C-alpha positions in Angstrom: -20.8 -2.2 -8.1 -22.2 0.1 -10.8 -22.7 -0.8 -14.5 -19.9 1.5 -15.3 -17.6 -0.3 -12.9 -18.6 -3.7 -14.3 -17.9 -2.4 -17.9 -14.5 -1.1 -16.8 -13.7 -4.4 -15.1 -14.7 -6.4 -18.2 -12.7 -4.2 -20.5 -9.7 -4.7 -18.3 -10.2 -8.5 -18.4 -10.7 -8.4 -22.2 -7.7 -6.2 -22.7 -5.5 -8.6 -20.6 -6.7 -11.5 -22.6 -5.8 -9.8 -25.9 -2.4 -8.9 -24.4 -1.8 -12.5 -23.5 -2.5 -13.6 -27.0 -0.1 -10.9 -28.4 2.7 -11.9 -26.1 2.3 -15.7 -26.3 4.5 -16.1 -29.4 6.6 -13.0 -29.2 10.1 -13.3 -30.5 13.0 -10.8 -30.4 14.1 -9.9 -34.0 16.9 -12.1 -35.2 18.7 -9.0 -36.7 18.4 -5.3 -36.0 20.3 -2.0 -36.3 21.4 -0.4 -33.0 20.3 3.1 -32.3 22.5 5.3 -30.0 19.7 6.5 -27.7 17.0 5.2 -25.5 13.5 4.8 -26.8 10.9 7.2 -25.4 8.3 5.5 -23.4 5.2 6.6 -21.4 4.9 6.3 -18.5 8.6 6.8 -17.8 9.4 3.5 -16.1 13.2 3.8 -16.5 15.9 3.7 -13.9 13.5 3.1 -11.0 13.3 0.9 -8.0 10.0 -1.0 -8.1 8.2 -3.4 -5.7 8.4 -7.1 -6.4 4.6 -7.4 -6.0 3.6 -4.5 -8.3 1.3 -5.2 -11.3 2.8 -5.3 -14.8 4.2 -1.9 -15.5 3.0 -1.6 -19.1 4.0 1.3 -21.2 3.6 3.0 -24.6 6.6 3.1 -27.0 6.7 6.6 -28.3 8.9 6.1 -31.4 7.9 6.1 -35.0 7.2 2.6 -36.2 4.8 -0.1 -37.1 5.7 -2.8 -34.6 7.7 -3.1 -31.3 9.0 -5.8 -29.0 10.3 -5.5 -25.5 12.4 -8.1 -23.7 13.0 -8.0 -19.9 15.9 -10.1 -18.7 17.4 -10.9 -15.3 21.0 -11.6 -14.4 20.5 -15.3 -14.8 19.2 -15.0 -18.3 15.6 -15.6 -17.5 13.3 -13.3 -19.6 9.8 -12.3 -20.7 8.9 -10.6 -24.0 6.0 -8.7 -25.2 5.0 -7.2 -28.6 3.1 -4.0 -28.9 -0.4 -3.6 -30.1 -1.4 -1.4 -33.0 -0.9 1.7 -30.8 2.6 0.5 -29.8 1.4 -0.3 -26.3 3.3 -3.0 -24.4 1.4 -5.5 -22.2 3.5 -7.9 -20.1 1.8 -11.2 -19.3 0.8 -10.9 -15.6 1.9 -14.4 -14.4 5.3 -14.2 -16.2 5.8 -10.7 -14.9 4.9 -11.8 -11.3 7.2 -14.8 -11.4 10.2 -12.8 -12.8 9.9 -10.1 -10.2 9.4 -12.5 -7.3 12.6 -14.3 -8.3 14.7 -11.1 -8.5 14.1 -9.3 -5.2 17.0 -7.0 -4.7 18.3 -7.6 -8.2 18.4 -5.8 -11.6 16.3 -6.3 -14.6 17.4 -5.1 -18.1 15.0 -3.9 -20.7 15.6 -4.1 -24.5 13.3 -2.3 -26.9 13.0 -3.1 -30.6 11.0 -1.0 -33.1 10.2 -1.9 -36.7 10.1 1.2 -38.9 9.7 1.1 -42.7 10.5 -2.6 -42.8 13.7 -2.3 -40.7 14.1 -3.4 -37.0 15.9 -0.9 -34.7 17.3 -1.8 -31.3 17.4 1.1 -28.9 19.8 1.4 -25.9 18.7 -0.7 -23.0 17.8 0.5 -19.5 17.7 -1.2 -16.1 15.3 -1.2 -13.1 15.9 -2.6 -9.7 13.4 -4.9 -7.9 13.2 -4.0 -4.2 13.2 -6.7 -1.6 10.3 -5.0 0.2 6.7 -5.3 -0.9 4.4 -2.3 -1.3 1.0 -2.4 0.5 -1.3 -4.0 -2.0 -4.1 -1.4 -1.9 -4.3 2.3 -2.6 -7.3 4.4 -1.9 -8.2 7.8 -3.4 -11.0 10.1 -4.4 -11.7 10.6 -8.1 -13.1 14.1 -8.9 -13.3 16.4 -11.8 -10.9 19.4 -11.5 -13.7 21.9 -12.2 -14.3 23.0 -8.6 -18.1 22.4 -9.0 -20.3 22.1 -5.9 -21.7 18.9 -7.3 -20.5 16.2 -9.7 -19.7 12.5 -10.1 -17.4 11.8 -7.2 -16.3 8.6 -5.5 -13.7 7.0 -3.3 -12.0 4.0 -4.8 -9.6 1.3 -3.9 -6.9 0.2 -6.4 -5.2 -3.2 -6.2 -1.5 -2.4 -6.9 -0.9 -6.1 -7.6 -3.5 -6.5 -10.3 -4.4 -2.9 -11.4 -8.0 -3.5 -10.6 -10.1 -0.5 -9.4 -13.3 -0.9 -7.3 -15.5 1.7 -5.6 -15.7 2.1 -1.9 -18.5 4.7 -2.1 -19.6 7.0 -4.9 -22.4 9.6 -5.1 -23.8 7.7 -8.1 -27.2 7.1 -6.6 -27.6 10.8 -6.1 -26.4 11.7 -9.5 -28.2 9.2 -11.6 -31.4 11.2 -11.2 -31.2 14.2 -13.5 -33.8 16.0 -11.4 -31.7 15.7 -8.2 -29.5 18.8 -7.8 -28.6 18.2 -4.2 -24.9 18.6 -3.3 -23.4 15.2 -2.3 -19.7 14.5 -2.0 -17.4 11.9 -0.6 -13.8 12.5 0.4 -10.8 11.8 2.6 -10.5 8.1 3.2 -8.0 7.7 6.1 -7.2 4.5 8.2 -5.4 3.5 11.4 -2.0 2.1 10.5 -3.1 1.2 7.0 -5.8 -1.1 8.4 -9.0 -1.2 6.3 -11.1 -2.3 9.2 -10.4 0.9 11.1 -11.0 3.8 8.7 -13.2 6.8 8.0 -14.3 9.3 5.4 -16.9 12.0 5.0 -20.2 12.0 3.2 -21.4 15.5 2.5 -25.0 16.4 1.9 -28.4 15.1 3.1 -27.8 12.1 5.5 -24.2 13.0 5.7 -21.6 12.8 8.4 -18.4 11.0 9.2 -18.7 7.4 8.1 -16.4 5.4 10.3 -15.6 1.6 10.2 -14.2 0.4 13.5 -13.5 -3.3 14.3 -15.8 -4.3 11.4 -18.8 -2.1 12.3 -20.0 1.0 10.5 -20.9 4.2 12.3 -22.2 7.6 11.2 -21.1 10.4 13.5 -21.8 14.1 13.7 -18.4 15.4 14.9 -19.5 19.0 15.4 -20.4 19.5 19.0 -20.1 22.0 21.9 -18.7 25.3 20.8 -16.9 24.0 17.8 -17.3 26.4 14.9 -17.2 23.6 12.3 -17.1 19.8 12.0 -13.8 17.9 11.5 -11.8 17.8 8.4 -8.2 16.6 8.3 -7.6 13.3 10.2 -5.0 11.4 12.1 -5.7 8.1 13.8 -3.7 7.3 16.9 -1.4 4.4 16.0 -2.8 2.0 18.7 -5.5 3.6 20.7 -9.2 4.3 19.8 -8.5 8.0 19.3 -8.6 10.3 16.3 -7.0 13.7 16.2 -8.7 16.1 13.8 -8.4 19.6 12.6 -11.7 21.6 12.7 -11.5 23.9 9.7 -13.6 26.6 8.2 -12.4 26.3 4.6 -12.8 29.0 2.0 -12.0 29.2 -1.7 -11.1 32.2 -3.8 -11.2 31.9 -7.6 -8.6 34.0 -9.3 -8.7 35.7 -12.7 -5.5 37.7 -12.8 -3.2 35.4 -10.8 -1.4 32.5 -12.5 -3.1 30.1 -10.1 -6.8 29.3 -10.6 -7.8 29.0 -7.1 -6.6 29.5 -3.5 -8.0 27.3 -0.7 -7.4 28.6 2.8 -8.6 28.3 6.3 -10.6 31.1 7.7 -10.4 29.4 11.1 -8.9 26.1 12.3 -8.3 24.3 15.6 -7.3 20.8 16.8 -9.6 18.4 18.5 -9.5 14.8 19.8 -12.2 12.2 19.3 -12.4 9.2 21.7 -14.2 6.5 19.8 -15.1 4.4 22.8 -16.6 7.3 24.7 -18.0 9.1 21.6 -16.4 12.1 23.1 -14.7 15.2 21.6 -12.2 17.5 23.4 -10.2 20.4 22.2 -6.4 19.9 21.8 -5.7 23.5 20.8 -8.3 26.2 20.6 -6.8 29.6 19.7 -8.1 32.9 18.3 -4.8 34.3 17.0 -3.4 31.1 15.3 -4.4 28.5 12.8 -3.7 24.8 13.5 -4.2 22.1 10.9 -2.9 18.8 9.4 -2.4 16.7 12.5 -0.1 13.7 12.4 0.8 11.2 15.2 4.3 10.0 15.8 4.5 6.1 15.4 4.8 5.7 19.2 1.8 7.9 19.8 3.7 10.2 22.2 3.6 13.3 20.0 1.0 15.0 17.7 2.6 17.0 14.9 0.7 19.7 13.2 1.0 22.9 11.1 0.4 26.3 12.6 0.2 29.9 11.3 0.2 33.2 13.1 -1.5 34.8 10.2 -5.3 34.9 10.8 -6.9 35.9 7.5 -9.2 38.9 7.9 -8.8 40.1 4.2 -8.8 37.1 1.8 -6.9 39.2 -0.8 -3.8 38.9 1.4 -3.7 35.1 1.2 0.0 35.1 0.2 0.9 36.3 3.6 -0.3 33.1 5.3 2.8 31.0 6.3 2.6 27.8 8.3 5.3 26.3 10.6 5.7 22.7 11.8 5.1 22.1 15.5 4.3 19.3 17.9 2.7 18.7 21.2 3.4 15.9 23.7 0.6 13.4 24.5 0.3 11.4 27.8 -1.6 8.2 27.0 -2.4 7.4 30.7 -4.6 10.5 31.3 -4.9 11.8 27.8 -3.3 15.1 28.7 -1.2 17.4 26.5 2.1 19.1 27.2 3.5 22.4 25.9 3.7 23.1 22.2 7.2 22.8 20.7 8.5 24.5 17.6 10.0 22.1 15.0 10.6 23.9 11.7 10.1 27.6 11.3 9.3 27.8 7.5 7.8 31.2 7.8 11.1 32.8 8.8 12.3 31.6 5.3 9.3 33.2 3.6 7.8 29.7 3.0 4.9 27.6 4.3 5.0 24.0 5.5 2.1 21.6 5.5 1.1 17.9 5.7 3.7 16.3 7.9 4.0 12.5 7.8 6.4 10.4 9.9 8.0 7.2 8.7 6.8 4.0 10.6 10.3 3.6 12.2 10.1 7.2 13.4 13.4 8.2 11.8 12.1 10.6 9.1 9.4 13.1 8.4 8.3 14.1 4.9 6.3 17.3 4.5 5.4 19.8 1.8 6.9 23.3 1.4 5.2 25.9 -0.7 5.3 29.7 -1.0 2.2 30.3 1.1 -1.0 28.8 2.7 -2.0 25.4 4.0 -3.0 23.8 0.7 -0.2 23.4 -1.7 -1.7 21.4 -4.5 -2.6 24.4 -6.6 1.0 25.8 -6.3 3.5 24.6 -8.9 6.3 25.5 -6.6 5.2 23.0 -4.0 7.9 20.4 -3.2 8.5 17.6 -0.8 11.1 18.0 2.0 12.3 15.6 4.6 13.5 16.0 8.2 15.9 13.7 10.0 14.0 13.3 13.3 17.1 12.7 15.4 19.2 15.6 14.1 16.2 17.8 12.9 18.2 18.4 9.7 15.9 19.5 6.8 16.6 18.9 3.1 14.6 19.1 -0.1 14.0 15.7 -1.8 15.5 16.6 -5.2 15.2 13.0 -6.5 11.4 13.3 -6.4 10.3 16.9 -7.0 9.3 18.2 -10.4 8.2 21.5 -11.9 4.6 20.7 -10.9 3.0 20.6 -7.5 4.3 17.6 -5.4 2.3 17.1 -2.2 -0.2 14.9 -0.3 2.1 12.0 0.5 1.8 8.9 2.7 4.0 6.1 3.8 3.1 2.5 3.4 3.2 0.1 6.4 6.9 -1.0 6.1 8.1 2.6 5.4 10.0 1.8 2.2 7.4 3.2 -0.2 5.9 6.6 -0.4 2.9 7.7 -2.5 2.4 11.4 -3.3 0.2 13.5 -5.6 1.8 15.2 -8.6 -0.2 17.7 -10.6 1.3 17.0 -14.0 -0.3 20.1 -15.5 -2.6 22.8 -14.3 -5.5 20.5 -13.8 -4.8 16.8 -13.3 -3.1 15.1 -10.4 -1.8 11.5 -10.5 -0.4 9.3 -7.7 3.3 8.6 -7.9 5.4 6.2 -5.9 9.0 6.2 -4.8 11.3 3.9 -2.9 12.6 5.4 0.4 15.5 3.3 1.5 16.7 2.6 5.1 19.2 5.4 4.9 16.5 8.0 4.1 17.4 8.3 0.4 14.5 8.7 -2.1 14.7 7.2 -5.5 13.1 8.2 -8.8 9.3 8.2 -8.7 7.0 6.4 -11.1 3.3 6.8 -11.8 0.5 4.3 -10.8 0.6 1.4 -13.3 -2.5 0.5 -15.3 -3.3 -2.4 -17.7 -3.8 0.1 -20.5 -0.6 2.1 -20.7 -2.3 5.3 -21.9 -5.1 5.1 -19.3 -4.0 8.3 -17.5 -3.7 10.2 -20.8 -7.5 9.7 -21.2 -8.6 10.2 -17.6 -10.2 13.5 -17.0 -10.4 13.2 -13.2 -8.0 14.0 -10.4 -6.7 11.3 -8.0 -7.2 13.0 -4.6 -5.6 12.2 -1.2 -4.0 8.8 -2.0 -3.5 6.5 1.0 -2.1 2.9 1.4 -4.1 0.0 2.8 -2.8 -3.5 3.7 -6.0 -5.1 2.5 -9.3 -4.2 0.8 -12.2 -2.4 2.4 -14.9 -5.1 2.7 -17.9 -2.9 3.7 -20.1 -2.7 0.6 -21.5 0.4 -1.0 -25.0 -0.8 -0.1 -24.0 -0.9 3.6 -22.7 2.6 3.4 -25.8 3.8 1.6 -28.1 2.2 4.1 -26.2 4.1 6.8 -26.6 7.4 4.9 -30.3 7.0 4.0 -31.7 5.3 7.1 -29.5 5.8 10.1 -29.4 8.9 12.2 -25.9 10.2 12.9 -24.5 9.6 16.4 -24.1 13.0 18.0 -20.6 13.2 19.5 -20.4 14.5 23.1 -18.3 17.5 24.1 -16.1 17.1 27.1 -14.0 20.3 27.2 -14.9 22.7 30.0 -15.2 25.8 27.9 -18.2 24.8 25.9 -20.4 27.4 24.4 -23.3 25.4 22.8 -24.8 28.6 21.4 -22.1 29.0 18.8 -23.2 28.2 15.3 -21.8 29.1 12.0 -24.4 28.9 9.2 -21.7 29.0 6.5 -20.2 25.7 7.6 -21.7 22.2 7.1 -22.1 20.9 10.6 -21.7 17.3 9.6 -18.6 17.4 7.5 -16.8 20.8 8.0 -17.3 21.7 4.4 -17.7 25.4 3.5 -21.1 26.2 1.9 -19.9 29.5 0.6 -16.9 30.4 -1.6 -15.5 33.8 -2.5 -14.4 35.1 -5.8 -11.5 37.4 -6.6 -11.1 39.1 -10.0 
């Protein structure tokens, strides 16, 4: 743990202690004047369904005043109260919050907000939230990165305890960046697990000593996934739900920076194929290898019988025509016995509607798929028009998730282990993305989303980093940063074997990082 992480942890503990003192003797005003509107609060934690094991959902009261008090009451009359600090920030006492929610699974809580302005107490209209009967997975992983598109910077993968609001690093590039004379590019990204299991997970470390860092059954491995005639290493990841197999897309990713377009950047695939990695055999084989199509974003069905992916018939020869790239949803059957593949099946033809589909994810019960739809391309996070859609996997009916989408980019979603909670990334402005959650009930209905809760209600207001690729875990990653660094600095990467019959080992693309699939070159467009 770095000094910065220790300071952050201590500040959270100190802040919580102060909040406990402030709330220990809070009383609701004995008299007040009612106001015919709701108080404005940030984050917007009104009219939501929330997990019973979520950390205190503290908020900032954005009304003119000197003091504020919030009272939360259940149907039986049990309540907790909290008074705001000098910035009108509400901090609910953690133990009382936890007890109240655990006793009200499937029930309603009512919030009353009082604000003292110019010596007079005002009572705003109350609002209600529902406590779900299903828990949310206790951990969320993500990358924190500046939205400046630099080749190097302070980057790390972190895990966030949703029950306590405590953030700890899994791996950062701090060791490389603490030396001002070290200008080597180093980056960490894309932490993905098998069935939300922290013991079977992987991410990439880019730069000297880099490769795919994989934890499997408690052991750590560093693997060079580029082998045979693959033009690049692996990028987007999908663990098989039960077998020691990982499906990857192998992508040659390019970036175009725009000066006359309303978007800042367009990220696209110059080439992309699908490959399968057998962990036990350390063996890579091609799933789909095509010259006239792009395949990316693999996703397994919960039973492991199908691999879903996105495919485009538009191969980009002139990057100025990026808006013509449209992706459709497809799937391919998989035979577990002999690890063979069937014929590709069309699933959703977004391109016929002038749109592009990406990032399919199937609910754990196999009943629904959620995916992203945008005007063009495989990467939707820079497009404000990007929205979440869902498909009924039995009827194949597709609908937009109106309860969730916003005027900003909504994408990069993931289900938790029981399928009732979904996390997604919302780019609230042109720069910063934040993880949001929503309840996804057994009938396939989505409910109003809410942003990740922090001890300090205005934490995200002051954070100048993006949360990137949020994923759920049922427990914490226990491998330490030192163990990962030892693997990076001292251990040679295991070279994966190539088992496809059409290998051409002479193929080598100097513009692609052979260990991580990262593009070394980017293009600019005025």
